[in-house]
C-alpha positions in Angstrom: 0.0 0.0 0.0 1.2 3.6 -0.6 1.0 6.7 1.6 -2.3 7.3 -0.2 -3.7 4.5 2.1 -2.0 5.8 5.3 -4.3 7.4 7.8 -2.9 10.5 9.6 -5.3 12.0 12.0 -3.9 15.5 12.5 -1.5 17.4 13.2 4.7 21.3 10.9 6.1 25.4 9.8 9.3 26.3 8.4 11.2 26.1 11.6 14.7 27.3 11.9 17.3 27.8 9.2 19.3 25.1 7.4 21.8 23.5 9.7 25.2 24.9 9.4 27.6 22.3 8.2 31.2 23.1 7.5 33.4 21.0 5.2 37.1 21.0 4.6 36.2 21.1 0.9 39.1 22.2 -1.3 37.1 22.2 -4.5 33.6 23.6 -5.0 31.1 20.8 -5.2 30.0 20.5 -8.8 26.3 20.0 -8.2 24.5 22.0 -5.5 21.7 19.4 -5.4 24.3 17.0 -3.7 24.8 19.4 -0.8 21.5 21.3 -0.3 18.8 20.1 2.0 15.5 18.9 0.4 13.7 22.1 1.4 16.4 24.2 -0.2 16.2 22.2 -3.4 12.4 22.8 -3.5 12.8 26.5 -2.8 15.3 26.8 -5.6 13.1 25.0 -8.0 10.1 27.1 -7.1 12.0 30.3 -7.5 13.3 29.2 -10.9 9.9 27.9 -12.1 11.6 24.5 -12.7 8.9 21.8 -12.2 9.8 18.5 -10.5 8.4 15.1 -9.7 8.9 12.7 -6.9 8.0 9.0 -6.5 6.6 6.8 -3.7 7.4 3.1 -3.2 6.6 0.6 -0.5 9.0 -2.1 0.9 8.8 -5.5 -0.7 7.7 -8.7 1.1 10.6 -10.9 0.0 14.4 -10.8 -0.4 14.0 -11.2 -4.2 11.6 -8.4 -4.2 14.2 -6.2 -2.5 16.7 -6.9 -5.3 14.1 -6.1 -7.9 13.1 -2.9 -6.2 16.7 -1.6 -6.0 17.1 -2.3 -9.7 13.8 -0.3 -10.3 15.3 2.6 -8.2 18.3 2.7 -10.6 16.1 2.7 -13.6 13.5 5.2 -12.4 16.2 7.3 -10.8 17.5 8.0 -14.3 14.4 10.1 -15.0 15.5 12.7 -12.5 13.1 12.6 -9.5 13.7 15.3 -6.9 13.2 12.6 -4.2 11.6 9.3 -3.5 9.8 8.2 -0.3 9.4 4.8 1.3 6.3 3.9 3.3 6.4 2.5 6.8 4.7 -0.9 7.3 4.2 -1.7 11.0 3.6 -5.3 10.2 6.9 -5.7 8.4 9.3 -4.8 11.2 10.0 -1.5 9.4 12.8 -0.2 11.6 14.9 -3.4 11.5 18.0 -4.4 9.5 16.0 -6.9 7.4 16.4 -6.3 3.7 12.6 -5.9 3.4 12.3 -3.2 6.1 11.3 0.4 5.4 14.5 1.6 7.1 16.9 -0.6 5.0 15.1 0.2 1.7 15.3 3.9 2.3 18.9 3.6 3.5 19.8 1.7 0.3 18.1 4.3 -1.9 20.1 7.1 -0.5 23.5 5.4 0.1 23.7 3.0 -2.9 21.3 4.5 -5.5 22.1 8.2 -4.9 18.4 9.1 -4.4 17.2 11.8 -2.0 14.9 9.8 0.2 12.1 10.4 2.7 11.4 7.7 5.3 7.8 7.5 6.5 7.4 7.2 10.2 4.1 6.5 12.0 3.0 6.8 15.7 1.1 3.5 15.4 1.9 1.0 18.1 5.2 2.7 19.1 6.5 4.3 22.3 8.3 7.6 22.4 11.5 5.8 23.1 11.1 3.5 20.1 10.4 6.4 17.8 13.5 8.2 19.0 15.5 5.0 18.4 14.2 4.8 14.9 15.1 8.4 14.2 18.6 8.0 15.6 19.1 5.0 13.4 17.8 6.9 10.4 20.2 9.7 11.1 23.1 7.3 11.5 22.3 5.8 8.1 22.3 9.2 6.4 18.6 9.8 6.1 17.7 13.5 6.6 14.0 13.5 5.6 11.0 12.2 7.5 7.3 12.0 6.6 5.5 12.2 10.0 2.2 10.3 10.0 -0.2 9.1 12.6 -0.6 5.9 10.7 -3.4 3.3 10.3 -4.7 1.5 13.4 -3.7 -2.1 13.7 -7.3 -3.1 14.2 -10.6 -1.4 13.3 -10.2 1.5 15.7 -7.3 3.6 16.9 -6.0 2.6 20.3 -3.9 5.0 22.3 -0.3 3.8 22.9 0.8 4.3 26.5 3.9 6.6 26.4 3.4 7.1 22.6 1.7 9.7 20.4 -1.8 9.8 19.0 -1.4 12.6 16.5 1.1 13.5 13.8 1.4 16.9 15.3 2.9 15.4 18.5 5.3 13.4 16.3 6.5 16.5 14.5 7.0 18.3 17.8 8.9 15.4 19.2 11.3 15.3 16.1 11.9 19.0 16.5 12.5 18.7 20.2 14.9 15.8 20.0 16.7 16.5 16.8 16.3 20.3 16.4 16.5 21.1 12.7 18.4 18.0 11.5 15.4 16.4 9.7 13.3 18.0 6.9 9.8 17.0 7.8 6.9 16.3 5.5 3.3 15.9 6.6 0.1 14.6 5.0 -2.7 16.7 3.7 -6.2 15.6 2.7 -7.9 17.5 -0.1 -11.3 16.3 0.9 -10.6 16.2 4.6 -9.5 13.3 6.7 -12.2 10.6 7.0 -12.0 10.7 10.8 -12.1 14.6 11.0 -15.2 16.3 12.4 -15.3 18.5 9.3 -13.2 19.7 6.3 -12.5 23.0 8.1 -11.5 21.2 11.3 -9.0 19.1 9.4 -7.5 22.2 7.8 -6.9 23.5 11.3 -5.1 20.3 12.3 -2.9 20.6 9.2 -2.0 24.1 10.2 -1.0 22.8 13.6 1.3 20.3 12.0 3.0 22.9 9.8 3.3 25.3 12.8 4.8 22.5 14.8 7.8 22.4 12.4 6.9 20.7 9.1 8.5 22.0 5.9 6.1 20.8 3.2 2.9 18.8 2.6 2.2 15.9 0.3 -1.5 15.1 -0.2 -3.7 12.1 -0.3 -4.7 11.0 -3.8 -7.7 12.7 -5.5 -9.5 12.3 -8.8 -10.3 15.9 -9.9 -7.8 18.8 -10.3 -10.3 21.3 -8.9 -10.4 19.3 -5.6 -6.7 19.9 -5.1 -6.7 23.5 -6.3 -9.5 24.4 -3.9 -7.6 22.7 -1.1 -4.5 24.8 -1.8 -6.5 28.0 -1.8 -8.1 27.0 1.5 -4.7 26.2 3.0 -3.3 29.6 1.9 -6.4 31.4 3.3 -5.6 30.1 6.9 -1.9 31.0 6.7 -0.2 27.7 5.5 2.6 29.0 3.2 4.8 25.9 2.8 4.9 23.9 -0.5 1.9 21.6 -1.0 2.5 18.7 -3.4 -0.4 16.8 -5.0 -0.4 13.1 -4.6 -1.1 11.6 -8.1 -2.4 8.1 -8.5 -2.4 6.8 -12.1 -5.1 4.1 -12.1 -3.4 0.9 -13.1 -6.0 -1.8 -12.5 -9.5 -2.3 -11.3 -8.7 -4.3 -8.2 -5.8 -2.1 -7.1 -8.2 0.9 -7.4 -10.9 -0.7 -5.3 -8.4 -1.7 -2.7 -6.9 1.7 -2.5 -10.2 3.4 -2.3 -11.3 1.1 0.5 -8.1 1.8 2.5 -8.1 5.5 2.0 -11.9 5.8 2.4 -12.3 7.9 -0.8 -15.1 7.8 -3.3 -14.3 7.4 -7.0 -16.2 9.9 -9.1 -19.1 8.4 -11.1 -17.7 9.6 -14.4 -14.5 7.5 -13.7 -16.5 4.4 -12.7 -18.6 4.6 -15.8 -15.5 4.3 -17.9 -13.8 1.6 -15.8 -16.6 -0.8 -15.1 -17.1 -2.0 -18.7 -13.3 -2.6 -19.1 -12.6 -3.9 -15.5 -11.2 -7.2 -16.8 -8.9 -5.5 -19.4 -5.8 -4.4 -17.5 -4.2 -2.7 -20.5 -7.3 -0.7 -21.3 -7.6 0.4 -17.7 -3.9 1.4 -17.5 -4.2 3.4 -20.7 -7.2 5.2 -19.3 -5.4 5.7 -16.0 -2.4 7.3 -17.8 -4.7 9.5 -19.9 -6.7 10.6 -16.8 -3.5 11.4 -14.8 -1.9 13.3 -17.6 -5.0 15.5 -18.3 -5.4 16.2 -14.5 -1.7 17.1 -14.1 -1.8 19.4 -17.1 -4.5 21.4 -15.3 -2.6 21.4 -12.0 0.7 22.5 -13.6 -1.0 25.2 -15.6 -2.6 26.7 -12.5 0.6 28.2 -11.2 -0.1 26.7 -7.7 1.7 23.3 -8.3 5.5 23.3 -8.3 5.9 19.5 -8.4 4.0 16.2 -8.6 4.2 13.3 -6.2 3.4 10.0 -7.9 2.1 6.9 -6.1 3.9 4.2 -8.2 2.6 1.1 -6.5 6.2 -0.1 -7.2 5.4 -0.2 -10.9 7.1 1.8 -13.5 5.4 1.7 -16.9 2.4 3.9 -16.1 4.4 6.3 -14.0 7.1 6.8 -16.6 4.5 7.2 -19.4 2.6 9.9 -17.4 5.8 11.8 -16.8 7.0 11.5 -20.4 3.7 12.9 -21.7 4.0 15.8 -19.3 7.7 16.5 -20.3 9.0 15.9 -16.8 10.9 12.7 -17.4 14.6 13.5 -18.0 15.6 11.2 -20.9 19.2 12.4 -20.7 19.9 13.4 -17.1 23.2 15.2 -16.7 25.8 13.3 -14.7 27.3 15.4 -12.0 30.4 13.1 -12.0 31.5 10.1 -14.2 30.4 7.6 -11.5 27.2 7.0 -9.6 27.1 9.3 -6.5 25.8 8.5 -3.1 23.4 10.9 -1.4 24.7 10.2 2.1 25.4 13.6 3.8 28.9 12.7 4.8 29.8 11.9 1.1 28.4 15.2 -0.2 31.9 16.6 -1.0 33.3 13.3 -2.4 34.5 13.9 -6.0 37.3 11.4 -6.5 37.3 7.6 -6.8 39.5 4.9 -8.2 38.4 3.7 -11.6 38.4 0.0 -10.7 34.9 0.1 -9.2 33.4 1.9 -12.2 30.9 -0.9 -12.8 30.5 -1.8 -9.1 29.7 1.5 -7.4 27.5 0.0 -4.7 30.4 -2.3 -3.7 32.8 0.7 -3.5 30.3 2.6 -1.3 29.8 -0.5 0.9 33.6 -0.9 1.3 34.2 2.7 2.2 31.1 3.3 4.3 33.1 3.6 7.6 35.5 6.3 6.3 35.2 9.6 8.2 36.4 11.8 5.3 36.2 11.3 1.5 38.6 12.5 -1.1 37.8 15.9 -2.5 39.7 17.7 -5.2 42.4 15.1 -5.4 42.9 11.5 -4.3 46.0 12.4 -2.3 48.8 10.1 -1.5 48.3 6.4 -1.1 48.0 6.4 2.7 44.3 6.4 2.2 42.0 4.7 4.8 41.8 1.0 4.5 38.9 -0.5 2.5 36.5 -2.7 4.4 36.3 -6.4 3.5 33.7 -7.5 1.1 32.7 -10.9 2.5 28.9 -10.9 2.1 28.4 -11.0 -1.7 24.8 -11.7 -1.2 23.6 -8.5 0.4 20.5 -7.6 -1.6 22.0 -4.4 -2.9 25.2 -6.1 -4.0 23.6 -9.2 -5.6 23.2 -9.6 -9.4 19.8 -8.6 -10.5 19.6 -11.9 -12.4 18.6 -15.1 -10.6 20.8 -18.2 -10.7 18.8 -19.9 -13.5 19.3 -16.8 -15.8 23.0 -16.6 -15.0 23.5 -20.3 -16.0 21.7 -19.7 -19.3 24.0 -16.7 -19.9 27.3 -18.0 -18.7 26.8 -21.7 -19.5 25.1 -24.7 -17.9 28.3 -26.4 -18.5 31.8 -25.2 -19.3 34.2 -27.5 -21.1 37.4 -25.5 -21.5 38.8 -22.1 -20.8 37.7 -20.9 -24.3 34.1 -21.5 -23.1 34.7 -18.6 -20.7 36.2 -16.5 -23.5 33.0 -17.0 -25.5 30.9 -15.7 -22.6 33.0 -12.5 -22.4 32.9 -12.0 -26.1 29.1 -12.5 -26.3 28.7 -9.9 -23.5 30.7 -7.4 -25.6 28.9 -8.1 -28.8 25.4 -8.5 -27.3 25.0 -11.6 -29.5 23.2 -14.7 -28.3 25.3 -17.6 -27.0 25.1 -21.2 -28.2 22.0 -21.8 -26.1 20.2 -18.9 -27.7 20.5 -16.5 -24.8 22.0 -13.0 -24.7 24.8 -12.4 -22.2 23.5 -9.2 -20.5 25.9 -9.1 -17.5 29.2 -10.5 -16.0 30.2 -10.8 -12.4 32.1 -7.5 -12.7 29.4 -5.7 -14.7 25.8 -6.3 -13.8 24.5 -4.1 -16.6 24.8 -4.1 -20.4 27.7 -2.2 -21.9 27.8 1.5 -21.2 27.5 3.8 -24.3 31.1 4.9 -23.8 32.4 1.2 -23.9 30.4 0.7 -27.1 32.9 3.1 -28.7 35.5 0.3 -28.2 33.3 -2.6 -29.1 35.2 -4.0 -32.1 38.6 -3.8 -30.4 37.2 -5.4 -27.2 35.6 -8.2 -29.2 38.9 -9.0 -30.9 41.0 -9.3 -27.7 38.3 -11.1 -25.6 38.2 -13.9 -28.3 41.8 -14.5 -27.6 41.6 -14.6 -23.8 42.2 -11.0 -22.8 39.1 -10.9 -20.7 38.2 -7.2 -20.2 36.2 -6.0 -17.2 36.8 -2.2 -17.5 37.9 0.2 -20.2 37.6 3.8 -21.3 38.6 5.5 -24.6 41.0 8.5 -24.6 39.1 11.8 -24.8 40.7 15.2 -25.6 38.4 18.1 -24.8 34.9 16.9 -25.5 32.1 19.2 -24.3 30.8 18.4 -20.9 27.3 18.2 -22.5 28.4 15.3 -24.8 25.7 12.6 -24.4 28.2 9.7 -24.2 31.3 10.9 -22.3 30.1 14.2 -20.9 29.7 15.0 -17.2 29.6 18.0 -14.9 28.1 21.4 -15.4 27.5 22.9 -18.9 30.1 24.9 -20.6 33.0 22.7 -19.6 35.4 20.2 -21.4 36.2 16.7 -20.3 39.4 14.6 -20.8 40.3 11.0 -20.4 43.4 8.8 -20.7 42.7 5.4 -22.4 42.4 2.7 -19.8 42.1 -1.1 -20.1 41.7 -3.7 -17.4 41.5 -7.4 -17.9 42.3 -10.9 -16.7 44.7 -13.0 -18.8 46.9 -16.1 -18.6 50.4 -16.2 -17.2 51.7 -17.1 -20.7 50.2 -13.9 -22.0 51.6 -11.9 -19.2 55.1 -13.1 -19.9 54.8 -11.9 -23.5 53.1 -8.6 -22.4 56.0 -7.7 -20.0 58.5 -8.0 -22.9 56.3 -5.9 -25.1 55.7 -3.2 -22.5 59.4 -2.3 -22.2 59.2 -0.4 -25.5 56.1 1.6 -24.4 57.5 3.0 -21.2 57.0 5.7 -19.9 54.0 6.3 -22.1 52.1 3.3 -20.7 51.7 2.7 -17.0 50.9 -0.9 -16.0 50.0 -2.8 -12.9 49.9 -6.6 -13.0 48.9 -8.9 -10.1 47.7 -12.4 -9.4 45.5 -13.7 -6.7 48.4 -14.5 -4.4 49.5 -10.9 -4.6 52.5 -11.2 -7.0 52.8 -7.6 -8.0 54.5 -6.2 -11.1 54.2 -2.4 -11.8 56.1 0.5 -13.3 54.2 2.9 -11.0 57.1 2.7 -8.6 56.4 5.7 -6.5 52.9 4.3 -5.9 51.3 7.7 -6.7 47.8 7.9 -8.2 47.4 8.7 -11.9 44.5 10.9 -12.9 42.7 9.3 -15.8 39.6 11.5 -16.0 39.4 15.2 -15.5 37.3 18.2 -16.4 37.7 21.9 -16.9 34.6 24.1 -16.1 34.0 27.9 -16.1 35.0 29.5 -12.9 36.3 26.4 -11.2 39.4 24.5 -10.5 40.2 21.4 -12.5 38.2 18.4 -11.3 39.8 15.0 -11.5 37.1 12.5 -10.4 38.8 9.2 -11.5 42.2 7.9 -10.7 44.3 4.7 -11.1 45.7 4.3 -7.6 48.2 1.5 -7.1 47.3 0.9 -3.4 43.5 0.8 -4.0 44.2 -1.6 -6.9 45.4 -4.2 -4.4 42.1 -3.9 -2.5 40.2 -4.2 -5.7 42.3 -7.2 -6.8 40.9 -9.2 -3.9 37.3 -8.4 -4.8 37.9 -8.9 -8.6 39.4 -12.4 -8.2 36.8 -13.4 -5.5 34.0 -12.6 -8.0 35.1 -15.5 -10.2 34.2 -17.9 -7.4 31.5 -16.1 -5.5 29.3 -15.2 -8.5 30.3 -17.6 -11.2 32.1 -20.7 -9.8 29.5 -21.3 -7.1 26.8 -21.7 -9.7 28.2 -25.2 -10.3 28.6 -28.3 -8.1 32.0 -28.5 -6.3 34.5 -30.7 -8.2 32.4 -30.4 -11.4 34.4 -29.6 -14.6 32.7 -26.2 -14.9 33.7 -25.3 -11.3 37.3 -26.5 -11.9 37.7 -24.3 -15.0 36.6 -21.2 -13.1 38.8 -22.2 -10.2 41.8 -22.6 -12.5 41.3 -19.2 -14.0 41.0 -17.7 -10.5 44.2 -19.4 -9.3 46.4 -18.9 -12.4 45.3 -15.8 -14.3 46.6 -12.3 -13.7 44.6 -9.0 -13.4 46.2 -6.3 -15.5 45.5 -2.6 -15.9 47.1 -0.4 -18.5 47.0 3.4 -18.9 48.0 5.3 -22.0 49.2 8.7 -20.7 49.4 10.4 -24.1 45.7 11.2 -24.3 46.0 13.6 -27.3 47.4 10.8 -29.5 45.7 7.7 -30.8 45.2 5.0 -28.1 48.2 2.8 -28.2 46.9 0.1 -25.8 45.4 -1.9 -28.7 48.8 -2.0 -30.3 50.3 -3.2 -27.1 47.9 -6.2 -27.1 48.5 -6.8 -30.8 52.3 -6.8 -30.2 51.8 -9.3 -27.3 49.8 -11.7 -29.6 52.4 -11.2 -32.4 55.1 -12.3 -30.0 53.1 -15.3 -28.8 52.3 -16.3 -32.4 55.9 -15.9 -33.7 57.6 -19.3 -34.4 60.3 -20.1 -31.9 63.8 -19.1 -32.8 65.9 -22.0 -34.1 68.5 -23.4 -31.8 72.0 -22.5 -32.7 
């Protein structure tokens, strides 16, 4: 169920100023949205007339559902929501560490998906001490926004909780008293009045009490007519409520979900809507198309009124209807600008972070997990290699680190049975080419890359296909770039008006025989090419002898210092090495029975291959790394010299 179903009997104002937070930031943060509080983001959007949307989700019931929901966050996050919110389900142990809890889902959204998140919190069946504990935990996890609700009663009627709160107003006051101005607080509004209120006018007074107690903005219950919401806003303004009021939009997606929602929220569906829906109630596609049309037409009226700065969509954890509504309204950002070349975290303590090693480019959630205990994050430059230690990655099955694909799908992609090392080469090659394998299945991911190839990597597709076929098993690469506009749809990042640069980079696993030839070849490419070669035991061969980081991505922007967000750091590479080798076993090898031929092949590669990274420092010239690999193969293919 969504917030639309959550009861909130009563009664927050713009209280205090933004908390003062100092940082030892040496470089201005590229994107103000990474540092501003949610209320400040809203204010800036309202002042500029830039409309926004936000999305509501509910926690899943199963571990598999949690994996799917996080994948949906990543997809729907690409459309540019200002924030998302996660509902609070008292029956689902919402404040626990379970992967299906409201707390963990909201924490994952902000920390690992980079989404500004609001956690719902209800008074229902909770003591004051328990609520305070939940808020302390939310703060510790990086959450800074709370939707304060009374909540639905567990039974038919509301029962007072001894030592607890009976109204949302009391909860807002408690948050303000215990946490001062740390949390931005949202409260619920009811465009037709709360079903338990004595009257519509009485309910408006309760809403004013919530705002005066310290809430910063209002999100409303769903409604079916634009004029219902616009009258509500007018009535709120008339009694002195001045904070932003966001309409809760519910695109009708099915007959039964509509009936259930209406039952829970105690709303009546207008007759003109029921007349359309009843004849098509068994046709889900027809109802969804009508729901999209109805939502779009209603939202057009709302946005044209001048009273609506943004829309809050009740998604029901579905994406098709929501995305279509937003696309038709022109609010869905098809090409959102990347503030940095990698996926950012929205945790407050990481707000100045703007440098990372390139190795985790395709595993940003793992990087965030392994650095979650750091007190400070690199800003402006990576610094010397005495960086804090990376945490161990031992639990590969945390729901936000797991592959989105189930075991059965992985076996179809990577092989029900492997017969030789070349079987593995074919998997890598099919991933690069997006072609089907011998079983007729596309390889859409690898243990090191859980998504299809990035557009940037597609620029190297032909070269990558050629080397993977011969056992240079690539897991990370980038082309050299010399001054492309920051607005470039493929390699661009950062604010407009800038230029971005990259050194060519290639990272791969390959056999010890190939490494022996590669080392001979690399001698003639020094110092142009930096290399780092290591095996699972830690045998370490590099020409980065001073162990200093090498910037491989940087940008120049108007009125700013140079930003260098991606580096090749020799010390970090040794931490990455452990993870990269372990993925062979944890995500691939363990798909097969122990001692099976398939398992033994993966184990052999894990035990005997080397992990290599190469950097071509001469970025204005043609990328020489492909020639390095060609020279290696030429040396391997050359006939042995005759004995004297």
